N, C-alpha and C positions, 0 to 999 in steps of 0.2 A: 504494500500500500504506500509505503514511504517513497518508493521509486516513482510511482504514478504521480504523486503530488509534486515531486521534483520536476517532472516534465510538463505538468499542466500549465503553469504560468508562462513559460517560454512559448508553448504552442499557442496560447491565447494571444500573446503579443505578436507572434509571427502572423497569425490570421489577420489581425488588424493591419499589419504592415502590407500584407499581400493585397488586401482590398484597397488600401490607400493608394498603392502603386498602380493597381489596375484602373482606379478612378482617375488618377492624374494622367496616366497614359492616354486614356480615352479622351480626356479634355484637351490634351496637347495635340492629339491627332485631329481634333475637330470632329470627333465621333458624335453619336447620338446623345443629345443633352439629357434625354430621359434615362439612358443607361448610366450616365455620370451621376445623376441624381439618385438613382437606385443604389449605386455602389456607395455613395456617400452616406446614404441612410443605413446601409449595412455596416459601414465603418463606425457610425455612432453607436449602433446596437452592439457591435463587437467590442468597442471600447468600454461600454458599460459592463459587458460580461467579463472582460479582462480585468477590470477594476475589482469586481466582485470576486473573481477567482484569485487574484493576487492577495486581496485582503483575507480570503479564506485560507490560503496557503500560509500566510503569516500567522493567522490565528491557530491553525492546525499545528504548525511547527512550534509555537510557543507553549502549547498545552502539554 
């Protein structure tokens, strides 16, 4: 279980980074604005989830 927790936070942060880069690339290429908007909404959701996960990992490690 401890190994799972160790990898959970970096995976969450990496997911945010991937969606951010995809959204930026789409905007720089002049892609579909609706796709950029969707990707940025996903980024906000993933950032929220990443914060919750990181805080949970910190709490789990301190207990």
